[in-house]
N, C-alpha and C positions, 0 to 999 in steps of 0.2 A: 504494500500500500504506500502510495506517495502522497505526502501532505505538503501543502504550500502554506507558509507562514509569513504574513506581512510584518515588518519590523515594528510598526505602530501597535499592532495587535499583540505582538510578542512583549513589547514594553509594558503594556497593561497587565499581562499575565505575570511578568517578572517582578513587578513592583513589590509584592509581598516578600519575595525571596531576597530582594536587595535591602529591604528593611531589616532583615536578619543579619546583614553585614555588620551592624552595630555590635552584635554579640561576638562576631569574629574579632572586631577591633578590641573589645574588652579582653578577650582571651589572649590576643597577641600582646597586649600591653602588660598582662599579668604573667606572661611567660608560659601560658598553657599551650600555645602553639608558637612555632618559630617561622619567621620569614626566611625564604630560601637565600635571599641576598638583599642588601640595601640597594634600592633603585637610586638613580642619579637625582631625582627630584625634578627632572625635565621630561615632559611628554614628547612623543614623536608621532608622526602621521604615516599611515600605510594605506596605499590604494592598490587595486588590482582589477584588471578587466574581468577576471574570473578566479574563483577558488573552488576546487573540487576536492572533497575529503572523504575518507573512510574512517569510521569510528569517531563520532563527534560527541563531546560532552561539554556542558557549560554550567557553571555554578558561581556563587558569590565568594569573594575572598578579600584579603587585605594585604597590601604591600606596605613596606616601611622605608623611609629614607634615613640618611646618616644623621639627620637632626632629631630622629625619633618620632617624626610625624607619621600618622597612620593614614593610608590612602585606600579607600574602598575601590574594588575592581570587580569586573566580571571576567572570570577566567574561562577562556575558550581553549579546549584541548582536542587535538585531532591526531589519530594514529598515523595516517598517511595523507599528505596534502600536496596538491599541485596548483601552482598559481601562474597565471599568464599576465604579462605586462605589469610586473610588480614595481612599485615605486615606494621608497621610504625616505622621509625627510625629517630633519630636526633643525631648528633655528636656535642658535646660541648667541646670547647678548655678550659682546666683548667690549670692555671699556675702550674708549677712544674710537675704535673701529665701527662700533654699532653692531647691527645684526649680521651674523655669518650663517649661511645655510649649507648644510651637508646633505647632499642628495645622492641616493643610490637607486639604480634601476637594474632590472634583470628579467629574464624570461620573455623577452620581446620577440625572439626568433622562433625557430621550429621546436626548440626544447623549452619546457616550462621550468620554473623553480620547483624543486621537490624538497619536502621536509618530512621527517619521521618524528613521532612523539613531539608534536608542536604544541607549545603552550603560549598563549597571549594574554597578558593582564591588561585589559582594556577599560577605558572609561566611556567610550563612544563607539558604536558600530552601526553602519548603514549599508544598504544594498538591497538586492532582490534575492530572497532566499527560498530554497526548496529542500525539504527534508524527506528522507525515506524512513518509515517506521519510527516516527518521533514519539518520545515519551516526555510530556511536560508535567512538571510538578513532582518529579521523583525526588526522594531523599538523597541529598548529595553524597552521603556516606555509602550508598548502595550502587553507585554508578558502575557499570561494567562494560560499556561499549567503547569508551575512549582509551587512551594510553593507560597502562597498568596503575600508575600513580595518580590518575585523574579522579580524585575523590575529595569531597569537602567535608565539613563538619556534619555530624548527625543532626537531622531536623532542618537543615538549610535547603531552600528551594533549589532545584536543579532541573536540567533537561538533557536528553541524549537522543541520538539517532544513529542508524546504521550508516547513512550517507548524508552528505550536505553539499549543496551547490549554491554559491553566492556569486552573482554577477554585479558589476559596478560597485565593488567593495570599497568602503571608506571607513577607516578605523583610526582612533586615537588611543595610544597605549603608553603604559609606563615601562613595560618589559616584554621581551619575547625570548623564549627558550626552546631549543630543539635538540634531539639526540643527534640528528644529522640535518644539514641545511645546504643543499646544492644549488648554487646561484649560476645558472647558465647565462652567458652573455652579460656578465657583471660590468657595470660602469659606475664610477663614483666621481662626483664633482663637488668642489667647495666654491661657493659663490658669495660675494658680498651682497647684503640685502636679504629680504625675506622671500624665499622661493620654496613653497610647500607643494606637496603632491595634490592637495585640494584645499 
């Protein structure tokens, strides 16, 4: 069975789960759970013409930065992912010089970008999504379709699916992790000024 989920509708369904992120923040602050690493405190943007993935899971989580700030995120985990026309950008404010943009592109030719055990800690996600065999409202501690370690705290709202396809992907994130990340046709540019993927 193939289900199509519009992101606005998904947001309405996901709100109760993200309210539970406060509980995660408290647990992180009290040392009950540990962040995998401290994020830079600077978000970056990612866009892609398409993302196709096998083994999709999504649940609420918390990142922390070096200052001890707690940052609520939606963790998206995919066992195997292919992305076409990937763009990643980050804008860094540098004294005297002003804004400096770091832009990375890949997967624009015949070979896509490929990732295994991909985790993205995002604060915004947009696009047109299609899921196969989706389960919405599952307990995050019982997820079993994504990567082996893709599970959240007990009682936290989550969803998972056998397959996911997102076109016109636009995402803002604090961190991305992957077991392997193959960037076909990689190009990186540093530019003065603000040049973002979207």
